[in-house]
C-alpha positions as CSV (number, residue, x, y, z in Angstrom):
1,M,105.1,125.5,94.9
2,A,102.7,125.3,97.7
3,T,103.6,124.3,101.3
4,S,101.3,121.7,103.0
5,L,101.3,120.5,106.6
6,Y,103.5,117.6,105.5
7,G,106.2,119.4,103.5
8,L,106.9,121.0,100.2
9,S,104.8,119.8,97.3
10,K,103.3,120.9,93.9
11,T,99.8,121.0,95.4
12,P,98.6,120.9,99.0
13,N,97.2,117.4,98.7
14,I,100.4,115.8,97.2
15,S,103.3,116.1,99.7
16,T,106.6,114.7,100.8
17,S,107.1,112.1,103.6
18,P,108.2,113.3,107.0
19,I,111.6,112.5,108.5
20,T,111.2,109.8,111.2
21,S,113.3,107.6,113.3
22,W,113.0,104.8,110.7
23,N,113.3,107.1,107.6
24,S,115.9,109.8,107.3
25,Q,115.1,110.9,103.7
26,I,112.3,113.1,102.5
27,T,110.6,111.5,99.5
28,S,108.1,113.0,97.1
29,P,105.4,111.1,95.2
30,Q,106.1,110.2,91.6
31,I,102.8,110.5,89.6
32,S,102.4,110.1,85.9
33,A,101.1,113.2,84.1
34,T,98.4,111.0,82.6
35,S,96.9,110.1,86.0
36,F,94.3,112.0,87.9
37,V,94.3,112.8,91.7
38,D,91.2,114.4,93.0
39,P,91.9,117.6,94.9
40,S,90.4,116.1,98.1
41,A,92.6,113.0,98.0
42,R,96.0,112.8,99.7
43,V,99.1,111.3,98.3
44,I,102.1,111.4,100.7
45,G,105.7,110.3,100.5
46,D,107.3,107.3,98.8
47,V,104.5,106.6,96.3
48,T,104.8,105.8,92.6
49,I,101.6,106.1,90.5
50,G,101.7,104.8,86.9
51,S,99.9,106.0,83.9
52,N,96.1,106.5,83.5
53,V,95.4,105.9,87.3
54,F,92.3,107.4,88.8
55,I,92.4,108.5,92.5
56,G,88.9,109.5,93.7
57,P,87.7,111.9,96.3
58,F,88.9,111.5,99.8
59,A,91.2,108.6,99.0
60,S,94.5,108.4,101.0
61,V,97.7,106.9,99.7
62,R,100.2,107.4,102.5
63,G,103.8,106.3,102.1
64,D,105.0,107.7,105.3
65,E,105.3,104.6,107.5
66,G,105.4,101.5,105.2
67,S,107.1,102.4,101.9
68,P,107.4,102.4,99.0
69,I,103.9,102.1,97.6
70,Y,103.5,101.3,94.0
71,I,100.2,101.7,91.9
72,G,100.3,100.2,88.4
73,D,99.0,101.6,85.2
74,S,95.3,102.0,84.6
75,S,94.4,101.0,88.2
76,N,91.7,103.0,90.1
77,I,91.6,104.0,93.7
78,Q,88.0,105.0,94.4
79,D,86.4,107.4,96.9
80,G,87.6,107.0,100.5
81,V,90.0,104.1,99.8
82,I,92.9,104.0,102.3
83,I,96.3,102.6,101.2
84,H,98.9,102.5,104.0
85,G,101.5,100.1,105.3
86,L,103.3,98.9,108.4
87,K,106.9,100.0,108.8
88,D,107.9,96.3,108.4
89,P,107.7,93.8,106.8
90,R,107.6,94.1,103.0
91,V,106.6,92.2,99.8
92,T,109.2,91.6,97.2
93,V,108.5,92.2,93.5
94,G,111.1,92.0,90.8
95,G,113.9,92.0,93.5
96,K,112.6,95.2,95.2
97,N,110.8,95.5,98.5
98,Y,107.5,97.3,98.8
99,S,105.0,98.0,101.5
100,V,102.1,97.9,99.0
101,Y,102.4,96.8,95.4
102,V,99.3,97.1,93.2
103,G,99.6,95.8,89.6
104,K,98.0,97.0,86.4
105,E,94.2,97.5,85.9
106,V,93.4,96.8,89.6
107,S,90.2,98.3,91.0
108,M,89.9,99.3,94.6
109,A,86.2,100.2,95.2
110,H,84.8,102.8,97.5
111,G,85.9,102.6,101.1
112,S,88.3,99.6,100.8
113,I,91.4,99.4,103.0
114,I,94.7,98.1,101.5
115,H,97.2,97.9,104.4
116,G,100.7,96.6,103.7
117,P,102.4,94.4,103.5
118,V,100.2,93.6,100.5
119,F,100.7,92.5,96.9
120,I,97.8,92.7,94.5
121,D,98.4,91.3,91.0
122,D,97.0,92.6,87.7
123,K,93.3,92.9,86.9
124,S,91.9,92.1,90.3
125,F,88.9,93.7,91.9
126,I,88.6,94.7,95.6
127,G,85.0,95.5,96.6
128,F,83.4,98.2,98.7
129,G,84.7,98.2,102.3
130,A,86.9,95.2,101.9
131,V,90.1,95.0,104.0
132,I,93.3,93.5,102.6
133,F,96.1,93.3,105.2
134,K,99.2,91.1,105.2
135,A,98.1,89.2,102.0
136,N,99.0,88.4,98.5
137,I,96.3,88.5,95.9
138,G,96.7,86.9,92.5
139,K,95.7,88.0,89.0
140,N,92.0,88.3,87.9
141,C,90.6,87.8,91.4
142,V,87.3,89.2,92.6
143,I,87.1,90.1,96.3
144,L,83.6,91.3,97.0
145,H,82.2,93.8,99.5
146,N,83.2,93.9,103.2
147,A,85.4,90.8,102.8
148,V,88.6,90.5,104.9
149,V,91.8,88.9,103.6
150,T,94.6,88.8,106.1
151,N,97.1,86.7,108.1
152,N,99.7,86.2,105.3
153,V,97.3,84.3,103.1
154,N,98.0,83.8,99.3
155,I,95.0,84.0,97.1
156,A,95.6,82.2,93.8
157,D,94.9,83.7,90.4
158,G,91.3,83.8,89.3
159,K,89.8,83.2,92.8
160,Y,86.6,84.6,94.2
161,V,86.1,85.8,97.8
162,P,82.4,86.3,98.5
163,A,80.9,89.4,100.2
164,G,81.6,89.4,103.9
165,A,83.9,86.4,103.9
166,I,86.9,86.3,106.3
167,I,89.9,84.6,104.7
168,D,92.4,84.4,107.6
169,D,94.2,81.1,107.0
170,Q,95.7,79.4,104.0
171,A,93.2,76.5,104.2
172,K,90.3,78.9,103.6
173,A,92.2,80.6,100.8
174,D,92.9,77.2,99.1
175,A,89.2,76.3,99.3
176,L,88.1,79.4,97.3
177,T,86.3,78.8,94.1
178,E,86.9,80.3,90.7
179,V,85.4,83.7,89.8
180,P,81.8,83.0,88.6
181,E,81.0,83.7,85.0
182,T,78.5,86.4,86.0
183,L,81.4,88.4,87.6
184,K,84.2,87.9,85.1
185,E,83.3,91.1,83.3
186,L,83.1,93.2,86.4
187,P,86.8,94.0,86.7
188,P,87.4,95.1,83.1
189,D,84.2,97.1,83.0
190,V,85.2,99.0,86.2
191,V,88.7,99.7,84.8
192,K,87.2,100.9,81.5
193,V,84.9,103.4,83.2
194,N,87.6,104.8,85.5
195,K,90.1,105.2,82.6
196,E,87.5,107.3,80.8
197,L,86.9,109.3,84.0
198,T,90.6,109.9,84.3
199,N,90.9,111.2,80.8
200,T,87.8,113.4,81.3
201,Y,88.9,114.9,84.6
202,K,92.4,115.6,83.1
203,R,91.0,117.9,80.5
């Protein structure tokens, strides 16, 4: 086993959480053997990564402050994505508290920031450079590039956040339209491509 700056780990880029004033236990990431983590990406601490997940170059999934972080099956975390969370508060899923909970078949496109407390339900798409902070995102949503969703808003299932939009109160969230027909195939197409990349890189 190799030793990294952050503790003992199987590889230098996958490492344990540090002991802090709010966390007295060292926790290692739990990553499915079917998932792929690029060697330049970092996964730290109390992080669970399901099956067939793709984590691209220079992504950061850091469960050292807000934790735990959960990434569901067949999701993809693309190049330069940052996933982190505040020490408090949490989102609750299935009776358990999480800093960040990402469901199945969720796409987080290049350079997006997912900062807990955040819940993202299954089959949603987060665009390039988008920021999700203190928010709940429903199923089958499309949040396009450089949008900001924050301030404890709840985005209902199947809603569309246009590029560059700032959704920072519930009234704005409630006024969102359904995902346009022209974009409904975007999330499954991105998931399909990244699942194939995961299998290819694992060979």
